[in-house]
N, C-alpha and C positions, 0 to 999 in steps of 0.2 A: 093561338095556333102558330103564329109567325115565330114566336120565341122558341117553340119546340123544333120547328124546321131549322132555325138558325143553329140550335144546339146539335141537331143531326149533322148539319153541314160542317160545323166546327169539329165535331167528333170524327167525321170522315176525313177531314183535312189532316188532323193530328195523327190519326191512325195510319193513314197512307204515308205521310212524311216519315213517321217513325219506322214503318216497315221497309220503305224503299231506301231511305238515306242513312239509317243506323243499323237495323237488324239485318237487312239483306247483305251489305258488303261484309259485315263482321262474320255472319254465319256462313257465307259462301267460302271465304278464305279459311275459317276455322274448320269447317267440315271437309274441305279439300285436303288440308293438312292431316286431319285425323283419319280420313279415309286412306291416305297413303300410308300412315303409320300402322293402321289396322291391316292393310293389305300386305305389308312387308313383315308382319308378325311382331312389330315392336311392342304394341300394347299387350299381346299375348305373353311376351317374354317378361314384361314388367309384372303382369299378373302372376306368372309362375314364380318369379323371384320373391314377390311379397306374400304369396299364399302361405308359406310355412309360418311366417310371423303373425299374419292376420288370422290364421286358423285358431289361434289362442283366444280370440274374442268371438269365435263362432262363424267366421267367414270362410267359405270354401273358395277355391280358385276362381270359379265363375262369379262369385260375389265380388271379388276384387275387380274383375272385368266390368261388372255392372257399375261399380264406383267410378272407374275411369270414364265410362260412358256418360255418367251423370255430370262429372266435373268438366269434361272436355267436348261433349257432343250436345246433348239436350236432355230435358227432364223425361222425355218419352223414350229415349234410346234404351234404357235398361229394361224396358218391357220385353224386348226380344230375348234378352238373357234370362229374365225371370221365366219366360215360357220354356226355354231350354231346361232350366232347373226344375220346372214343374214336371217335365217328362222324364227326368233322370232319377231312377229309383235309388241310386247311390247317394243322392242328396236328401237328407231328412227334412222334415217340416221345420225343425229347430234352425237348421242352416238357412232355409228360405226366409224364415221370420227374421233372423239376424241380418240377412242381406237387405231385406225390405226396410228394416229399422234404420240401417246405416244410410241408405240412399235417401230416405225421407228427411234426414237431418241436413244433407249436403246442399251446397249452392248449385243450382242448375245452370249449365253453360249457356243456354239460350237467353238467360237473363243476366248472368254474370258479365259476359264479354261486352254486350251493348252498354251496360252500366259502367264499365271501365272507361268508356268514352267521357263520362261526366265525373270521373274521379274515384270510382270504387277500387279499393286496394285488393287486387286479385290474390297475391301471395298469402296475405293474412287470411283472407276469406277461405282459401283452399286448405290452409293449415288447420284452421279451426274446424272446418268441415270434416277433415279426416280424423282429427282427435276426438271430436264429439260424436262423429259417426261410429267410431270404434266403441265408445262408451255405450251408445244406444244399442249397438250390435250385441255387446256382451250382456246387457240388461235383458234384451229380447231372448237371447239364447238361454239365459238362466230361467226366465219366466216360462218359456215353452217346455224346457226340459232337455237335458243332454240326451244324445242318441248313442246307443251302444252298437247299433247295426251299421253305423257309418264307418267305413274303413279308411282311415287316414293313410294317404300314400298310394292309393290305387291309381290315382291320376285320371280316373274315368271322366270326371267332370271337366278337367282340362282338355281331354281328348275330344269331348263334344264341341268345345269352343274352337279347338284347333281344326276340327273337321269343318266347322262353319267357315273358318278363315280360308281353308284350302279351296273352297268353291270358286273363289276369284283369284287366289294367289297363283301367280305364274301364267295366268291366262290373259292378262291385260297389262299394257304398258303404263308407265308413270303418268303420261299425259291423260290417258283414258281414265285412270283412277282418280286423278285430280278433277277431271271434268265430272265424273260420277259423284264425287264428294261435293263439288260446287253445286251440282244439280239438286242434291239432297238439302244443302243449305238454303237454296232458293225456295224449295218446297216448304221448309220450316218458316221462312219469312212470309211466304204467301199465306200459309195456314194461320199465321199469327195475326194477319190483318183483320179478319172479322171479329175475333174476341177483343182486339185492341179498340176497334171502333165502338163496339157495344159497351165496353167497359168505360171508355171516356164519356160516352153519351150518358150512361147510368150515373157516373160520378157528377157530371154536369147537372143532371136532373136533381140529384141529392143536394147539390150546392144551391140550386135555385129554390129548392123547397126549404132551405135552412137547416137540413138535417146534419150536414157536415159541421156547420158552425155550432150547432147544439152539442154534437159529440165532442168537438174540440174544447168547448167550455166545460163540459162534464168530465171528459177523460184526460184532457190536456194536463191539468195539475197533477193527476195521479201518475201519468207517464213521466212527467218532469221530476217527480220525487225519486224515481229509480234511474234517472239519468237519460231518459229518452225524450227528445224534443216534442212539444205539443203538436207541431206540424206533421208528425208521423201518424197522427190519427187517420188522415186521408189514405195514405198508401196501405196501412194496416187493414182498414175497412175494405179497400179495393181488393186486397189479396184474398180475403176470406169470402168475398162476394164473387169475384170473377177470376181468381187464380194469379199465379206469379207473373205471367207475361203481362197481364193488365196492370199489375202493381208496378212493374218495371216502367211501363209507359207513363204512369202518374209520377213516379219518382224523377224520371228524366225531365218531365215538364216542370216539376217543382224546382229542380236544380237550375234549369235554364232560366226560369223566372226569377231566381234569386231567393225563393221562399225557403229553400233548404240548402245548407252548406254541405261541402264534401265531407267534413267531419261528422255531421249529423247523418249523412247517408251511410257512412261506414259504421256508425254506431247502431243504427237500426238493422243493418244487414244481417247481423247474427240472429235476429228474431224472424225476419221476413224472407230472406233468401233461402228458400227450401220449397220442395214440392208438397208439403203437408197442408193441402187445401182441397176443397171439394173437387176441383178439376184434376189435380195430380193423383189423389187417392183413387178416383174413379178409373183413371187410366191404368193404374197398377192392378186394381182388382180384376180388370179384364184379362189379366195374364193367365188366370186359371183358378180351379177350385182349391188347390193346395195353398196358393197365395192368399185367397180370400179367407181361408181357414185360420191363418196365422196373422191376419191383418190387425186384429184388435190389440194383442200384446205388442206387435211391432209398432203400432201408432203410440201406445202408451210409452214404450221405450224411446221412441222418436221425440216425444214431447219433453222427456227428461233431457235428451241430448240437445234439443233446441234451446231449452232454458239455460243450460250450461254454456252453450255457444253464445247466446245473447249476452250473458254476463261477461264472458271473455271479451266480446267486442266493446262493451261499455268500459271495461277496465283498460283495454288497449287504446281506445280512441277517446 
């Protein structure tokens, strides 16, 4: 019993330290900056400029906005955009599925930026995210089927996003917007604390029972055959048990302990830095009925994109 209590206390210490000293400052600053860019319409302009190009792979203007939210805010941020797309009759199911497939492939900001502290290559990660996200988007769009009733150029989907932006635009000053963004970043850090503690405790339990060692012996050689280090077994298992945020906590701990190198971190990032896990999928499915309807082809397409992205990271690093 004493060993269980010690594991709980160790998990609590690790989770709180990660939340307060790594996730909190990074997310407060990043969310403050992103909130300001969002308020001033910079993100909307980027989305509108890139929409004509990305529409060729099935992404509407709001889909581009969802991608920016995933890459620069957090894995939960695109849910609000998916809800808007759900209600917009001008956006077909194929477009929604393409958007979901794209964001399921991409690196989530709430894990990417904290991992940058221990050596994650953000430019490469974002570049591979966009490239492979577009591949997954096109695959999902083709699987679900092209839509004839979607009128390209109506601009209605962009107007919905613009209307969303106008709610705060011009009503608040720069300092107020920065504070609002910082507050949202603090909430993300606070909400990440319970799953981090639970994940670290679960992993410690698996370690004490010898499950991790058994999996490393069994799966390690197989992973090394394709260029992935055997030490990656632990974060991979954590990701599919407790989600990407928990996986991030384990990776940071491994790097700080010297068990994983920066090169190995960047090598596995292509396979593990994405919201395609039980936690991420559950959050996206909550966006609405239309999103749930296209979830299966979107996830199949996302798996294709993640495999390609993982190979790219192995080749690059």
